[in-house]
N, C-alpha and C positions, 0 to 999 in steps of 0.2 A: 955599531955591526953594519945598519943603515950606510953608514958613510963609508965603510969599507968595501961595501957591496958583498957583505955576508948576512945569511939568513940568522935572525936569532933564534937560538935554543933555548929552551926554560930549564935553567940548572937542575940536575936531579936531587939537589938538595931540597929546592923547594917543590918539587913532586913526593918528595917522600914526606917532607911535614906534611902536607895537604893530608897525605894517606894516614899518616900517623893520628893524626888531628880526627879525622874522619870515622877511625877505630876507638878513639879515646871517647869521642860523642856520642857514639856508637852503643857502645859497653856502658856510658855512664847511664846516658838513656834507661836501657833495660834496666839496671841496677835501681835507679830511682822509682822506676816502675814498681820492682818485685818490694820495694821497700814501703810503698804506699800500697800494696794490694795486701801485709801482711796485717791483719787486725789483731795478730796477739800483740803486736809491737806497742810500748807505751811510748806518750809523748817524747820523755827524756831519751828515751833508746832510739827512737826513728831520728831524732835530729842526730843523736852521735851519729849514727851508720851512714847518714845523708850526708855529713859534715866529713866523712871517712873516703867515702867514694868520689866528694869532689875534690877531692887532695890529691886522692890519684891519680884521676882523668885531669887534676892541672899539671900533677908533676909528667904525665905520660904525651901531653898534648903542649906544656910550655905557656900556656894562657889559662888565665883564671877560669873556673867552671861557667861561671855564667856566662861571660865574652864564649866560650865554647859551645855553648847550647845553641846562645843566639847565631852564630855561624852556621851551626849545625842545623836549625830549622830553614837558613836561608839557602843552604846548599839543597835539604830536601823538597822546596817549592820551585826552585827553579827549574823541575823537570816541566811542570805544566804551562801552557800557556792561556792566556789571557781570553783567547776565542771561545776554547772548551768551556771554560768557566761560564762563560757569558751564555752558552749554549746549554748548558746543564740547568742555567739557573731559570732562560728561559721555556725549557721543557717541562721543569718543577711546578712554574706559574701556569702556564698553558694547561696541565692536568689538573691543577688544584680548581682552575676557572672553569675547566668543561664539569668538576665535578660539583663545583656549586651552583654554576645555571642549571645544571639537572635538577638539583636537589631543590633549589626555589620552585623550578616548575613545580616539582612533584607536590609541594607543599601547596602552593596556588592551587592544584587540580585536586586535592582532597578535601571532597567536602565535609569528611567527617570530623574534622578538627575545628574548633571553638575559637573566637578571635584572640583569646589570650595564648591558648595551646599554637596555634599559630605564630603569632610574635616570637614567642621562644623558639619553636624548631625552625624559624630564620636566624634569630641572634647566635642560635649553636651551629645553624651552618655556616653563617658568616664568620665567627670564631675560628671555628674549624679550618676554612679556606685562609684566616690571615694569617693562622699560625703554619700552613705548610707553604703558602708562598712568599710568608715576609713581609705583605705589605696590608693597606687596608683594603676589605672587600669592594666599596666603592669604586679605590683607586683602579683591585683585579679586575673589575666587570667592564672599566672603562679602557684598561688595557687588552682586554681578550676582544671586545669590539676592533681593537687595529690590530690583530694579529690572530683572529681564531681562523684565517686563510692560512696559516703558516705552514711550511713542512716541516716545523721541529717534529721528529719522528723520535721514539723511544727504541732507543741501541740495541743489537740481537741479545749483548751480554744482558742488558736489563732485564730483557724478556727470560731469559735462560735463569736468573737467578730468580724470580719471580716466579717462575714454574718450579723449580728446584724447592722455594720454600725457605730462601735463606734468610737469615737474622740481619736485621735491618743494622746496617753499618754504625748508625750513631743514632741509638736509641737515645728514647726520650726518659728523662728519669725529674722525678720530685722529689722535693727534701722536706717530709716532717718532722716540724720541731714542737716544743711543749708537751710532751706524751708524759703522761704520768708513768712513774718506773715501775709500777706495779702491772702496765700495758703489755703486754706480751704480742707476740708477731701474730697467734692466732685472732686476738683481740684486734688488733686493726685490720685484720681481712676482715673478720666480721661487721667491723663497723663501715668498712669501704662499701659491700656487699650490699649491708643495710640501706645505706645514702642513695646507691649507684645499682645495684643490682637489678632495677626493674627498668631501665635503658639500658644496659651495657655487661657485656659478657664477662665477668669478673672471675677469674679461677686464678691458680698459683702461676700458671704458663702465661696468661695476658697480665699479670699484676705481681712481679717480683720483689718482694721486701727482704731487706735486708735489714734487720734489727739494729743497732752500735751498743754493743756491752765494753764492760769493762775487760781488760785483757786477764786480770785477776783474779774479780770476783763473778765475774760472766751475768754481771746482772745489767740491766739494761740500761743505756744512758739517757735513755727520755727522747731518743732521736733515732729516726729511720729513711732511709730510701728508698723508694717506688720505683720498679724500671718496667717500661711497656715499651713495644714499638709500634703501637697504635696511636697516631696524631687525637683521634678523636677521645679516645680514653686519658690521655692527657692533660684535655681540656675539661674532662669531667674532674680528673682528679682534684684540679684548680677548686672545684668548687666545693669540696671539703675545708679551705680554708676557712678560720676560724667558728668550725663546727666543733660541738663538745663531744670528747668521750673521756670516758673514767673520770668526771670533774674537772678536766681540765679545756681548757678553749687552746683547740691545736693551730697552728701555723702550716700550712703546704706553699710550696714555694716550686718554681722551676728551678732545677740544678744543670750543670753542664758535668759531661767526663773529663779526665785528663788528672793532671797533677793538682795537691789541694791547695797548695800555696803557688799555684802559678800563675802570670799575671791575664795571660789569655783568659783562664777558668774564671778570675776573679772580675773580669770584663764582662764576660759573658752573663754571670748569676747577674752584676747589677743591671745590666740590659733586660734583661729576664725581669726583674723585681720591678724596674719602672714598666714595662708593659704589660705585667699583670696588676697594677695598680692604675697604670690608665685605661685597661680594659673594665677594671670592678668599677672605677668610677663611671666610663661611659655605659655598662651596663647597668647600674641605679637610675642615671641621667636618663635613659632612652626609656627605660620602666617607666618610672613617671610621666615623662613623656606624652609615652602609649595612654596611660590612664588619665591623663590633663584631655588630650585628644578625643577619649572615649565620653567626658564629660563625667567619669568616675571621680576624679580630684579637680579642684577651684584652683587658680592659679596663688601662688603665696598661702596657701592652705598651710603647709608646712614649712617651719623656719629650718632656716642655714643649720641650727644646731644638727636638729634630727635628720636631717640632708646626709649631714655628716657622718652621722652616727651611721647609717646606712652603709655607706659606703667601708666601713671597717670592720664587716660582716659578710658572710656568704652570701652568693648569690639565690640560693635557696631559700636561706633563712628570712632574708627582706622580701621574695615575693613570695611565702606564704604569709609575712607578717603584712604586708599588703592588701593581700586575701581578703585576709582576717577582719583590717581595719576598715575596709571599702566596703564588705559585706553589714558588718557591723557597729559601725559609728555610728554617732550622732550627730549629725551637719549644727547642732545649736551648741557643740563641745566650747568651751570656756579658751579649751585648751589642747586642740587636735593632736598638736606634735608630742606633746606629756602622754597622751593616750598611745599614741604611735610607739612612743619610746618604750611603755610597759610590755607594750604587744611584744614588741622586738627582744626584749630579755628573756619574757618566757619561753620564745618559740625557740631562741636560742639554747635557753636552761632543757628543756623538754627535750628538743629535737625535733625536725619540721613532721617527720612521721608521726609521732605521738601527737602531732598538735592537730595535723589531719583529721587523725583519728577521733579527736576528741571532738573536733567540730561537724564531723559527718554525725557522730553520736548526739551532740545536742540538735543537729538540724531534722534530725531522726525523730527526735522525741517533740518536736513541735514546738518549743518552749521559746522562749525571748532571745531574739540573738545575743550574742557576747556584748555586753556593754552599753546594749540600747536601751532609753527609759520607755517605757510603752506608755507612760502617762501621759494626757492630753490638755490642751489649752492651759490655761492658767495653772493648772497643778504641773504641766510640762515645764513650764516656765521658769514656777520655783522651784524644781530639782534639777535644771540644768546642769548637766555638766559635776551631777553627784556620781555618777556609773564610776569613774574612775578614781574619785576620792574614797568613796566607800572601800575600793580594791585596796586602795594604798593603806587605809585604816588598819584594814584586816592583818594587813601584813606588820604593823607597829606590835611590839611587845607589851605597852600598855593595855591595848584594846585585848590583847589575847589572855592579859589575867585580870578583865574585866572594870579597867578603870577607864571612867567617860571623861574623857581630853577635850570635849567640844567648849565653846566661847560660852553657851547657853547653861554651862554647869555652875551653880553658884557654887560649891566649894572651889573650885579651878579659880572662879573670879576673887576669892576673897583671899585664896594665894598670890594671886597675881593681879593686883587691885586695877593697876594699867589698864587691863584688859575690858574695863568697863566704858571707857573711853574711846568710842568707834569713830574712825573719823579715815580721812587718805594722808598719806605722807608717813614718813618715820615721827613727826612730830605728834601727833596724835596718839601715839602711844609708848612717850617717854614720859 
């Protein structure tokens, strides 16, 4: 056409094809969303309906359904410009940085906070800022120093939406797994309020719970989603990870909206999981570093095993366990890591609030601190480390039945003659 000097015109057939694909893709997308939203469907029926919808769309569009949805996604995204996206990201970072700087200054100025509460408040503020800005808090503050005089302003549309109190377009969602089948929606709400209610406003409006149930029996499947529009509350929800409810240690992870089997959603969830694991690991490391900096913990006092255990429990459990360990431990314990392991297990099982109440009750009675040996001099040296051993003995089924299993018991030595041979190494006991 160019060689002959004529203008090239898009064939009507191509234009019609694109229009047909667009309609088929839009129809398929809506149908798949409708199927996903229907909680009454069984997995088998859900798959069947999806295959049927995809077959119809492929027939109408003249291409496979997967290829059609991918094409449709590029068509929807082509309308936005990179410049607008960058501006939106910068605006979000700027707001998060301003909020973080203001909160950190408030914490510094608050003379009523002790060192522990101050550190906890700073970690919380930094975690919220990291969630809102999508980058590390230190990196965010450094970026803010270079961009604090930026003329990035909130658009009038954003301001109008805030004033109108519109729902967050991208809500924050957490997935809760390993729930007991007997746990109800009300039980879960009560657990959330008990753990977070003192520091956060937890209501049915701010924490929307959706308990997953079987379509036929209507019984719980042991899983739930909790949705909120508040990033601070989202951060708080993650503290419930590995807490105990109805005898089960529950898992709490950030989830994402969208189609359940879409690659984009799976990628987001995998990213959130890595970020959560990294955050939990860094939180524990920061706690330990703070205690060491204050002289409450010594270098190499805790072995790698108990540190790894700390990173598998919720931050609130570890914070309470470390508090009890610091306040009550005997620095002469032969195995402090075993002692902390014992406390972590107890706090995780009892619950943080119950452990705090027991700790306060013991302090008010003025008795000896939990686990501390009050003997002095040679007597203390002779009994060193017996606190944790006595606690573990009480847990033995033999001890509960009155059986003396100590090595000094001649009856035990008669049964196991090799126990009379004391010495180092395995050979002395063979």
